[in-house]
C-alpha positions in Angstrom: -40.9 -47.3 12.8 -39.5 -44.7 15.1 -36.0 -46.3 14.7 -36.2 -45.7 11.0 -37.5 -42.1 11.0 -35.1 -40.8 13.7 -31.9 -41.5 11.7 -33.6 -40.3 8.6 -34.5 -37.0 10.3 -31.0 -36.7 11.8 -29.5 -37.3 8.4 -31.8 -34.6 6.8 -30.9 -32.2 9.6 -27.2 -32.9 9.0 -27.6 -32.1 5.3 -29.4 -28.8 6.2 -26.6 -27.8 8.4 -24.1 -28.1 5.6 -23.2 -24.5 4.6 -24.4 -23.3 1.2 -20.9 -22.1 0.4 -19.7 -25.7 0.4 -22.0 -26.5 -2.5 -20.8 -23.4 -4.4 -17.2 -24.4 -3.7 -17.9 -27.8 -5.2 -19.2 -26.2 -8.3 -16.1 -24.1 -8.5 -13.9 -27.2 -8.3 -16.0 -28.9 -10.9 -15.8 -26.1 -13.4 -12.0 -25.7 -12.8 -11.5 -29.4 -13.5 -13.5 -29.3 -16.7 -11.4 -26.5 -18.0 -8.2 -28.4 -16.9 -9.4 -31.5 -18.9 -10.4 -29.4 -21.9 -7.0 -27.6 -21.7 -5.1 -30.8 -22.2 -7.4 -32.0 -24.9 -7.6 -28.8 -27.0 -4.5 -26.8 -26.0 -2.1 -29.5 -24.8 -1.4 -27.6 -21.6 -2.6 -27.1 -18.1 -5.2 -24.5 -17.3 -4.9 -24.5 -13.5 -1.1 -24.8 -13.1 -0.2 -21.5 -14.6 0.6 -18.9 -12.0 0.6 -16.1 -14.5 -2.9 -17.0 -15.9 -4.3 -17.3 -12.4 -2.8 -13.9 -11.4 -4.4 -12.3 -14.5 -7.7 -14.0 -13.8 -8.0 -12.8 -10.2 -6.9 -9.3 -11.2 -9.7 -9.2 -13.9 -12.5 -9.9 -11.4 -11.2 -8.4 -8.2 -12.4 -4.9 -9.1 -15.9 -6.1 -9.9 -15.7 -8.2 -6.8 -15.5 -5.1 -4.7 -18.7 -3.9 -6.3 -20.2 -7.3 -5.8 -19.7 -7.2 -2.0 -21.9 -4.0 -1.9 -24.4 -5.5 -4.3 -24.7 -8.6 -2.1 -25.8 -6.5 0.8 -28.4 -4.7 -1.4 -29.8 -8.0 -2.7 -29.9 -9.5 0.8 -31.9 -6.5 1.9 -34.5 -7.3 -0.8 -33.3 -4.7 -3.3 -31.2 -4.3 -6.4 -28.6 -1.7 -7.6 -28.2 -1.0 -11.3 -26.2 2.2 -10.8 -22.9 0.6 -9.7 -21.2 0.7 -13.1 -22.1 4.3 -13.7 -20.7 5.2 -10.2 -17.5 3.6 -11.3 -17.2 5.8 -14.4 -18.2 9.0 -12.6 -16.0 8.5 -9.6 -13.1 7.6 -11.8 -13.4 11.0 -13.6 -14.0 13.0 -10.4 -11.3 11.4 -8.3 -8.7 11.5 -11.1 -9.4 15.2 -11.7 -8.1 16.0 -8.2 -5.3 13.4 -8.3 -3.3 14.9 -11.3 0.3 16.0 -11.2 1.3 19.6 -11.5 3.6 18.9 -14.4 0.6 18.1 -16.6 -0.3 21.4 -18.4 -3.9 20.5 -19.1 -4.9 19.5 -15.6 -8.7 19.8 -14.9 -8.0 21.9 -11.8 -4.5 23.5 -12.1 -4.8 24.8 -8.5 -5.6 21.3 -7.1 -2.6 19.2 -8.3 -0.1 17.1 -6.4 -2.6 16.5 -3.6 -2.1 13.6 -1.1 -3.8 10.4 -2.1 -6.3 10.8 0.8 -7.9 13.8 -1.0 -9.1 12.1 -4.2 -10.0 9.0 -2.1 -12.3 11.1 0.1 -13.7 13.0 -2.8 -14.5 9.7 -4.6 -16.0 8.0 -1.6 -18.1 11.2 -0.9 -19.5 11.2 -4.4 -20.4 7.5 -4.1 -22.0 8.1 -0.7 -24.2 10.9 -2.3 -25.4 8.6 -5.1 -26.1 5.8 -2.5 -28.0 8.2 -0.3 -30.2 9.3 -3.3 -30.8 5.6 -4.2 -31.6 4.7 -0.6 -33.8 7.7 0.1 -35.8 7.2 -3.1 -36.4 3.5 -2.3 -37.0 3.8 1.4 -39.0 7.0 1.7 -40.8 7.4 -1.7 -41.3 3.6 -2.1 -40.1 3.7 -5.7 -39.1 0.1 -6.7 -35.4 -0.4 -6.4 -35.1 -1.4 -10.1 -36.6 1.9 -11.2 -34.8 4.1 -8.7 -31.4 2.7 -9.4 -32.1 2.6 -13.2 -32.7 6.4 -13.0 -29.5 7.1 -11.1 -27.6 4.8 -13.5 -28.6 6.9 -16.5 -28.1 10.2 -14.6 -24.7 9.4 -13.2 -23.4 8.1 -16.5 -24.6 11.3 -18.1 -22.8 13.3 -15.4 -19.6 11.4 -16.1 -19.8 12.3 -19.8 -20.6 16.0 -19.0 -17.9 16.4 -16.4 -15.1 16.9 -18.9 -17.2 17.0 -22.0 -16.2 13.4 -22.8 -12.5 14.0 -22.5 -10.4 11.4 -20.6 -8.5 12.5 -17.4 -5.0 11.2 -17.0 -1.6 11.7 -15.3 -2.3 10.8 -11.7 0.2 11.2 -8.8 2.2 8.2 -7.8 0.2 7.9 -4.5 -3.1 7.6 -6.3 -1.7 5.3 -9.0 -0.5 3.0 -6.2 -4.1 1.9 -5.7 -4.0 -0.1 -8.9 -0.4 -1.3 -9.0 0.5 -5.0 -8.9 -1.8 -7.1 -6.8 -3.2 -4.1 -4.8 -6.7 -4.5 -6.3 -6.8 -8.1 -5.0 -5.5 -6.9 -1.6 -8.3 -4.3 -1.5 -10.9 -6.8 -2.4 -9.8 -9.2 0.2 -9.8 -6.5 2.9 -13.3 -5.3 1.8 -14.7 -8.9 1.7 -13.3 -9.7 5.1 -14.7 -6.5 6.7 -18.2 -7.1 5.3 -18.1 -10.8 5.9 -17.6 -10.0 9.6 -20.2 -7.2 9.5 -22.9 -9.3 7.9 -22.3 -12.3 10.1 -21.6 -10.9 13.5 -23.0 -7.3 13.8 -26.4 -5.7 14.2 -25.9 -4.2 10.7 -25.8 -7.6 9.1 -28.7 -9.1 11.2 -30.9 -6.1 10.4 -30.1 -6.4 6.7 -31.1 -10.1 6.6 -34.2 -9.4 8.7 -35.4 -6.7 6.3 -34.7 -8.9 3.2 -36.6 -11.8 4.8 -39.6 -9.8 5.9 -39.5 -6.0 6.0 -42.8 -5.7 7.9 -41.8 -8.2 10.6 -38.4 -6.3 10.9 -40.3 -3.0 11.3 -42.6 -4.6 14.0 -39.5 -5.9 15.9 -38.2 -2.3 16.2 -35.8 -2.0 13.2 -35.9 1.4 11.5 -36.2 -0.2 8.0 -36.0 3.1 6.0 -32.9 4.3 7.8 -31.2 1.0 7.5 -32.0 0.7 3.7 -30.3 4.1 3.2 -27.2 2.8 5.0 -27.1 -0.3 2.8 -27.3 1.7 -0.5 -24.8 4.2 0.7 -22.3 1.4 1.5 -22.9 -0.3 -1.8 -22.3 3.0 -3.7 -19.2 3.8 -1.7 -17.8 0.3 -2.6 -18.6 1.0 -6.3 -16.7 4.3 -5.9 -13.7 2.6 -4.4 -13.8 0.2 -7.4 -13.9 3.2 -9.8 -10.8 4.7 -8.2 -8.9 1.3 -8.4 -9.9 1.0 -12.1 -8.7 4.5 -12.8 -5.4 4.0 -10.8 -4.7 0.7 -12.5 -5.1 2.2 -16.0 -3.7 5.6 -14.9 -6.5 7.3 -16.8 -10.2 7.8 -16.4 -12.9 7.8 -19.0 -16.7 8.3 -18.8 -17.3 4.9 -20.2 -15.5 3.0 -17.5 -17.6 0.5 -15.5 -20.0 -0.2 -18.4 -22.1 -3.3 -17.4 -20.1 -3.8 -14.2 -23.3 -3.8 -12.2 -24.6 -6.8 -14.2 -21.4 -8.8 -13.6 -21.5 -7.9 -9.9 -25.1 -9.1 -9.7 -24.1 -12.3 -11.5 -21.3 -13.0 -9.1 -23.7 -12.6 -6.1 -26.4 -14.8 -7.7 -23.8 -17.5 -8.7 -22.5 -17.3 -5.1 -25.9 -18.2 -3.7 -27.4 -14.8 -2.9 -31.2 -15.1 -3.3 -32.9 -12.4 -5.5 -35.9 -12.7 -3.1 -33.7 -11.3 -0.3 -32.8 -12.5 3.1 -30.3 -15.2 2.0 -26.7 -15.2 0.9 -23.3 -14.3 2.2 -20.2 -12.3 1.3 -18.2 -15.5 1.3 -20.5 -17.1 -1.2 -20.2 -14.0 -3.4 -16.4 -14.3 -3.2 -16.6 -17.8 -4.4 -19.0 -16.7 -7.1 -16.5 -14.1 -8.2 -13.8 -16.8 -8.6 -16.2 -19.0 -10.5 -16.9 -16.0 -12.8 -13.2 -15.4 -13.2 -12.5 -19.1 -14.0 -15.2 -19.2 -16.6 -14.0 -16.0 -18.4 -10.3 -17.1 -18.1 -11.2 -20.6 -19.3 -13.0 -19.4 -22.3 -10.1 -17.2 -23.2 -7.7 -20.1 -22.6 -9.7 -22.2 -25.0 -9.7 -19.3 -27.5 -13.5 -19.2 -27.6 -14.7 -16.2 -29.6 -15.8 -13.2 -27.4 -19.3 -13.3 -28.8 -19.8 -16.9 -27.7 -18.4 -16.0 -24.3 -21.0 -13.3 -23.8 -23.8 -15.7 -24.8 -22.6 -18.4 -22.5 -22.2 -15.9 -19.7 -25.8 -15.0 -20.1 -26.9 -18.6 -20.0 -24.9 -19.1 -16.8 -26.6 -16.1 -15.1 -30.1 -17.4 -16.1 -29.2 -20.9 -14.9 -28.1 -19.4 -11.5 -31.4 -17.5 -11.1 -33.4 -20.7 -12.1 -31.4 -22.6 -9.5 -32.3 -19.9 -6.9 -36.0 -20.2 -7.8 -35.8 -23.9 -7.4 -34.1 -23.6 -4.0 -36.8 -21.2 -2.8 -39.6 -23.6 -3.9 -37.9 -26.5 -2.2 -37.6 -24.5 1.1 -41.3 -23.5 0.9 -42.3 -27.2 0.5 -40.2 -28.4 3.3 -41.2 -25.6 5.7 
């Protein structure tokens, strides 16, 4: 009897050691192959072997991917951030207003034109840090639920973006600022951000504390972690990444509008959840979110490739998000039964 149970246990242990990202990667491959087959059936051409299509696809999702890296950390800590999209719009407006060229007669601040790229970059990141600090402070010290706190800042910050120039767009950036959105720069920025925070979450105290708080905040507090202070850090970083995404969006379009980033927070949360981040906190990875981002991009690009109506795309996207959450709930129940 022992000779039968030992190999079975060893096999189960081997399965448990398999990284969750491998399963997500297999899902990505499966979805890509489905679109490849459908492409030949309905369009008579390949979906995967088109470099131009793949380039457009990765550009479309890379900006939201930057936000998703920050959202991933928030969700792992046991929270949620609904203000990311509004931060994108507000920072796009604020940063662009100090990144305009002097030759534009209707500059927002005529005395602050032709500034080096570092100035609007610091202004935008500072604005994001302020919003993140407000989110983190409200959640950590007043104990307001993250959903309510970030919902409030979402509405407030979006209102600020509309008020800032009375709804007027801000355009004509300097070449230095515009370079943030040129070519494949948004993809390069995402890769750098994802790499930095993959390392931070996996190998540093910051990451270990974030996972510990998400798994059990009270146990983390007893073990000596300053939970409140760390939560503020997590929300500040998430908002700063949303601010960076806002500046990339503005630079790419060479204009800023208050409506930019609308519903980006939902897409970022979807990428994280599809990538295996648990909404219960304490589980997930930046690598998984990166794969989730690509899955998201493949789905959107695939629907467009098959010329599926945009309304159907939104409905199917919603179904996919719900399915990812249901899968997460199922995984949590399975873990509780086996533990």
